[in-house]
TITORTOR-256568 format. One record per residue (C-alpha): x, y, z. Coordinates in pm, whole numbers, plus 50000, padded with zeros to 5 digits. Layout:
N
XYZ ...
***
This chain:
260
896789416898549 899089396198329 900779413798037 898979392897775 895479401797898 893989426997657 890339427597772 889309423098135 885809425698280 886429427998655 883229420398850 881099439598601 877359443798650 875079459698391 871409466098458 868519476998243 866089489398506 865739460998757 867019434898510 870659424598555 871889415698208 875509410898328 875969397898682 879319403898852 881049392398533 884699381598543 885959376898189 889369380098024 890599378597666 894299374597591 896179393697325 895749375996990 893049352597123 889909344596923 886979340697164 883399332597066 880449338997296 877419316697250 874189314197444 870439320097430 868849353497344 868909377197640 871899360297802 874099391597785 876249381997485 875799413397277 875839435297588 879479424897645 880369439097302 878239470297347 879919477497682 883319473897516 882319497597235 881199522697502 877629520397373 876309508397710 877679521298044 878219497398333 876709499598681 879419482498886 882919468898839 885679479798602 886409471198239 890079472498141 891339475197784 895069470197734 895589477198104 893639509998108 890159513798259 887559518797986 884559534198161 886739550898427 889919570998436 892559574398703 892599605698916 895379601899168 894789568099330 891079567599252 888979556798955 886399582498850 883809580798569 885429585498230 885229618298043 884089618897680 887689626597578 888899594897754 886159573897589 887099587797247 890729577497296 889749542597411 887389537297118 890359540096880 891549505997008 888329488496903 886659479196577 883109465996564 881089448396296 877389450996373 874379429696276 873199458096056 875879471595831 875819507795957 877519521195645 876999557195536 874629553295237 875499587295088 879249579495077 881039556994831 882619525094960 886039541694939 884879571495142 883229548795399 886669533295454 888739565295453 886629591195638 887359580095996 891079572095944 891569607295805 889439625396064 890159604396373 893609588996315 894999618596122 896089598295818 896629616495490 893899610695231 896459592395012 897579569395294 893979561995392 893069553495032 896059530194994 895049512295313 891419510595196 892409494894864 894419467995046 891469460295271 888959459394987 891229435094806 891399413795120 887589411795147 887209405294774 885659438794680 888459457694506 886139464794211 883429480794427 885299511294563 883269537294371 879839522394440 877449533694711 876269508894980 872679506194847 874149493194518 875719463394700 874239430894827 873909425595202 876929402695205 879019428195019 877929455695257 878939434495556 882349427995401 882739465595354 881789468995721 884609445395816 887079464495599 885909497495750 886469484696104 889949472396011 890819505895852 890979520496203 893799496296294 892059483496607 893679461896872 890429442696920 887829433496658 884289427796782 881699409096574 878079410596688 876089384196497 877729395796170 875659372195952 872249374096120 870829400195879 872009381695566 870219358495330 871529322995383 873389321795049 875399352995143 876549340695484 879439319595352 881319348495189 881279368895509 882359339495725 885229332295484 886509367995527 886339365795906 888029331695900 890809345395681 891269374195926 891619349696212 894079327596023 896319354295871 896339382696123 897369384396486 894179402696579 892369397996905 888799388696811 885629386197017 882619371996836 878969366996918 877369342696673 874699316196627 876849299096360 878049269896572 880159252496304 881909285396238 882479291296610 884039256996636 886429263396346 887549298696428 887799299896809 890629294397051 888009294797327 884219293297343 882249308697632 878659298297700 876689327097849 873399322698031 871549347698249 874359372998247 877219349898347 879659325298194 878349290398273 881089271598089 884149279497879 886869259597710 888399248897379 885759245297105 886159207497074 885469202997443 882489226897452 880829212597142 881699175797197 881719171197574 880049200797748 880079195398123 877399220298229 873819208098193 872599241898070 875299241597798 874219206597698 870559217097673 871379248097468 873639229997221 871169201697180 868409226597099 870609245896853 872339216596683 869329193096676 866289215996646 864169188196497 864799164396788 
***
C-alpha cells in the first residue's frame, strides 16, 4: 500500500442476511483527499461509512486505516478478528457527522464538545474547553456554548455535531447525508461550514450526499456507487459533465432533471 493511502477497502464484502450490500469492494482514499460517494438508495454508500466507524462488521476482506487493519488485528503473521480494545483505538482516528445530530440533549453545547476529548483523549478540561471555543467560533456558534441542543435549530445542532467530531482531532472526517434531516433554508449554513473545512484544513474527508452541486464544488473525486460496487469514479467535472457509465448517466439525469 502506498504511503499516502489512508483508507483502503481491500475486497470487502458486507451482507445483511442474503443481501450483499458491498460486493468485493476495492476502494482507496488518499491522505488529504476529499471524496464524495453518490448513488441511489440502497447502493451501499452509507454502509461504507458505517463500516469505517466500526458500526457494521464486514463479512470478507480487510479494511485498512492508516496502514493498520480496522476490523482485524495482527497476531504473528495472521489477521484475527479485532478485539474491542483494538476497535476503540482505531475509532480515535475517525470523526463522523450523522444524518441525525446525535448530540447529548442533557449536556450543554460546551460539554458535548469537551466530554469525549477529556475522557477518551485525556485532555485537561481547560485544554478541551479552549479547543471547543475555537471550533464553535469556526462553525459560527461561539455565542451558543451554554445552551442545550433542544434550544438550537436543526442547522445549529448539525454544526455543533461537526465541531464535536473535530474536537477528537480525527485523521478522517466522515459525513453521512449531513443535511438530509434539515429544513431547506438551514442546509446552506451547514454546507458552508463543511466547505470551509475542506478549503482551510488538510483533513481527509469522505462524504455521502444527495447535494450534487455541493459534491461538485467540494470533491477531489466523486465515486458513483450502485448495487454495492463503484461503477464509475473520477474528478467531479468529468463525472457530472461527461459520465461514461450508462448507469451513472441515468442516475444523474434522474437527480439533476427530476421533472424531465
